[in-house]
N, C-alpha and C positions, 0 to 999 in steps of 0.2 A: 270359737264360733259354735253356734248350735243351729240345727236345721229345723225349720218350721214344717217340714214335710210330715204327713201323717203316717201312722203305721198301716201296713197292708193287711188285708184279710186273707183267709185261706191258708195255704201252706206257710206263708211268711208271717203269721200272727206273732206280734211281739218283736219283729225285726225292724229296726230303724232304717231309714234310707241312708245310703253312704254319704260321707262328707268330703272324701278325698279320692281323687283319681291320680294314680301314678302312671304316667305314660312313658315307658321305656322305648324311646323312638328308634334307637339303634344300639347294638352291642359293640359296634366298632368304636375305638377310642384312640387318640394320639398318645395317651399315657399308658403305662404298663404297671400300675400300682400293685404291689404284691398282696395287698389287703382287700382288693376289689371284691365287692359283694356279687358281681355278676357270676353266673354259674361257670364252673371250670370246663364244662363240655361245649364250649363255643368256638373251639379251634376251627379256623377256616370259615367262620360265619359269612354267609353271602348277603350282600346288600339287597339282592333281588328278592329275598324272602321277607323283607320288611313290609309292614302294612302300608298301603298306598295312602296318598293324601285324602282322597275321597272317603276312605274308610275311617281314618282318624277324625275327619271333620264330622262324619255321621255319628261316631261314638261320642264325641264331645257334646254334640247336641243331645244325645240320649242321656248323658251324664247330667247335663243341666236340668233336664226334665225330672231326673231322679232326685234332685235337690243337692247334688254335689256342689260344694262351695269352693274347693281348692283344687287346682290342677298343677301337678309337678311334671315338668317337661325334663326328662332325664335320660340316662342311657346306661352304659357307654357315654358317648358324647353327642348330645342333641344338635350341636352346631354343625355336624356333618350332614344334617338334613337341609337340602336346598329350599325346602318348603316350610322352614321353621316360622318365617313371618306369617305365612298363610295359616299355620296351625295356631299361632298366637291370636290371630283374628278370630278363628273359630272358637277358641276358648273364651275370648271376650264376649262374642255373640251369644255364647251359651250361658253367660252370667257367672263365670268362674274367675276367681283370683288366681293368676298364673305365676308360677315360679320357674325360672330356668336354673336347673342344677347342672353346673358346667365346670370343666377344667379351664375355661376361657380360651381354649385352642379349638380350631386354628385361627379364628379371626373375630373374636367377640367385640373387641374395641371398635372395629369398623362397622359391624352389623348392629351395634346397640341402638343408634338412633332409629333405624328402621324397625327393629324389634319393639322398641318402646311405642312407636307410632302405630304398630300393628296390634298393640294391646297387651304387651308383656308388662307385668306389674312389679316383679321382684326378681333379683338375681342372687344366686348362691354360688360362690366360687370356692373351689377346693385349693388349699395350700398344704404342702407336705412337710414344710419345715421353715423356720424363720431365716435360716442360712441358705443362700442361693445354691451353693454346690450340693448341700445335703438334700434340699428340696428336689433338685433335678435328679439326683441319684435315686432317691426313693421313688419318684414318679417314673423313672426310666426314660425321661425325655427332657430336653432343654425347654423349660416352660416358666420358670420363676418370674423373670422380668415381665413377660407378657401377662401373667396373672395379676401382678401389681398394677401394671398399666391399665388393664381392663377394670380392676376394682376401683381405681381412681376415676375412671370414665363413668362408671355406674353412678358414683356419688355426684359427679359434675352434672349429670343429667337429672339429678333430683330423685333417683330411684332408690328404694331401700336395698341395702347390701347386707348379705349374710356371708360370713367366712366359715367354712367347714374344715376342720382338721381331724383326721383319723389318727389317734394317738397309739403309740407302740413303743418298744424298747429304744428305738433310734431317734425319737423326738420328744418323749415325755419329759425328759430333763429340761427341755427348752420351752416348757409350757408358758412360763412367765413372759418370755420374749415373743411368743406367738400371740399372747393376749395384747401385748403392747403394739405389735404389728397391726392386728385387727383394728385397734383403737386409732392408730395413726392413719389408717386407710379410710376412716369414717364409717366403718361397719356399725350397723345398729345391733347386730346379733352375731355371736360367735358360738358355733357348735363344736365342742371338744368331745368327740365321740371315741372313747377307748375302743379298740378293735373288738368287734364281735366275730367269733370264729365260724364264719360261713363262707362259701364260695372259695376264692383264692386265698383268703386268710386261713382257711383250714389247712391248705397245702403248706403255708408258711408259718404255722403256729409256733414252731420251735425258734424261728428267727425273730418273730414279732413280739412274743409274750414278754411284757415288762416284769420287773421284780415287784414284790409287794412294797418294798421301800420306795420305789419310783412312784407307784400309784398313791401311796400315803402322802408323800411329799407333794406330788402333783395336786392333790385335793387341797392341801394346805395353801399352796400358791394360788390356786383358783379362788379360794375364799378371801385371801388377802387382796387379790386384784379386784374382786367384786366390791370390796369395801372402798378401794381406790377409785374405781370408775363409776360406781353407783348406777344410776338409771341411764347413763349415757351409753352403756354397752351391756346388753343382756347376754350373760355367759351361761351356756348350758354345758353341764358336765355329766357325762354318762359313763358309769363304771362298767368294766368288763364283767360279764356273767361269771367267768371262771374264778373271780375273787369274791363272789357274793355267796350268801347261803339262803337267799330267797329269790325266786325267779321274777323276771319282768313279764308283763303281759305282751304277748307277741302282737305287734301292730295295734296295741290297745285292746287286744282280744281278737281271736280268730274271726275274720269277716265281720268285725264290729262296726268299722266306719270307713274302711279303705278298700279300694280295688286296684290291683296292679295289673297292667297290661304289658306283656313282653313285646319285643319288636315285631313278632309275627301276628300279634293280636290275641295271643292266648291269655286268658284271665286267671289271675292267681290271687289268693288271700294275702300272701306275703312274697317277698322276693325269692325266698328259698323253697317255696312250696313245690317247685318242679322237681325237687329231689325226692319227693314222696312218690314211690312207684305205682301205688294202686289207686291214686286219685285220678278222676276224670277231669282233664283240663280242657274246658270249652273255649272256642274261639269266637271273637266278636264278628268274624266273617260269616258265621253260621247261626249265631244266636244273639238275641238282643241283650244289652247290658242289664235290663230289668229281669229277664228270665235267669240270667247267670247269677245275679245277686240273690234273688229270692228263692229260686227253685232248683239250682244245681246241687248235686250231691257234694261237690267240692266245697262250696261256700257254706253249706249247712252242716257238714260232718262234725265240726268241733265247736259249733255255737252252743252257748248255754253250758250246763253242767252235767246233763244226763249221761254223756259219754265217758265221764271221768272214772278212773279207778281210785281205790284208796292208795295213799292217804288223802288224795285231793277230795274225793267224794265226801269224806267225813272230816275234813281238815280241822284240827283243833284250834287253828289260828283264824278260821273262817275267812280264808283268802280266796275262796272259789271265785268270787266276783271281783277280786282285785287283780290277781295275776292270771286267772282263767287257765290254770294248769301249766303256765309257762309256754315255752317254745316247742311246738310239735316236731319241727325239723331237728332240733337239738336232741329231743327225747329219742327220736328214731335213730339218729346218728350214733348216740352214745349207749343206747340200750337195745336197739333192734326192735323196739315196740313203740309204735307211733302213739299209743294211748297211755304210755307210762307217764308218771309224774316227771317233770323236767328234773334231771339229776342235779341241777343247781340248788334245788330245795334241800335243806338239811334234813327234812323228813323223808326224802326219797330213799328207798333201799339201795339206790345206785349212787348216792351222793359220795360215798367213800371212794368209789372208783374214780370219780371226777377229781376229788382231792388228791388221790394218788397220782393221777396224770399231771395235775398242776405241779406237784412237788417234783415229779420226774423232769418236767420241762424247766422248772426253776433251777434245777441242779446243773443244767448245762452251762458250762463256763463260756464267757464271751468269746474266747479264742476257739471254742469248739462249735459255736453257733453255725448252722448251715447258711449258705448263700441264699439270697432271695430266688424264688422261682417267679419270674415276672409274669404278670397277667398279659395274655396275648390273644389276638384273634387271627394271627397269621401263622401258618404252618412253618414259616421260615424262621420264626423267632422262638428261642428256647424257653 
């Protein structure tokens, strides 16, 4: 999709209007996935700090006026919001195409007709494995059967269904069965996202990291299944950064077309930007979405290429406007310098350290792999 919104004048010259709003409605979730991208510092999150219905509704209206086309209702688990139907209506009234990104728990099957009537357009359901026992073990909760029931109900109602699977050492060998499962459920799209090591996945990297052989074979299976299913199932395959030598653009480029709002209303350019300590994170409770997008230091800091160091600034591959320097959070975590070239890039002076860390993790034998540290929002859970 493309936006017909004009460019703004003044400080925001050359900045397009955003196309996507990611609304993280709650960090609370009935699952405890060890690869969750939610920040690890959410132990004991209080529902009372979540943005209220009126605030979300107002923000959705502002997003529509900014030209936002797509709304992702996510979390944690958005189904835990009792006002979800009202928020779907607000998204529809603002002219946005809405997607519910969900574990399907606690009660998606029962709520689906009401959500559809309220304006929900599309459902994305996560599945952890094609095997019931393994899926429930990875997710840390009994959920597999409810997920499949909900997925079938989505299709029965005539809504487009996407299945999302985060891939790692414990399910990558099962990728063919996962593709067949998605096809049998009537999914139109399958996202096979090899784990990116942010949030809880960073804590569990040694347990989750697949072998290079697994990744290579997985890609072969994906290509075979693409040929088998053709246009009936759109299969997206995302390689993990740690096995690549050129970085991906973060969210399509820092503050290029997406705004993420955390459950308290804090606006971020990407889900992990809260880990950057010296960024000012403005809240939609105090500032308009327009001002945050165009005028805030946070959203402007890494736009364009002027901020880049070498080798990005004088990239011999001319990738400045392709990967936009890669992931800022990853650069900070691995080098201590937020402006450094993403170490995934083979031209980065820090790439060797990333390769060494990868080899160290790959050398861990299966019997020596650590147990999962399950994602939690409850102090009572380990």
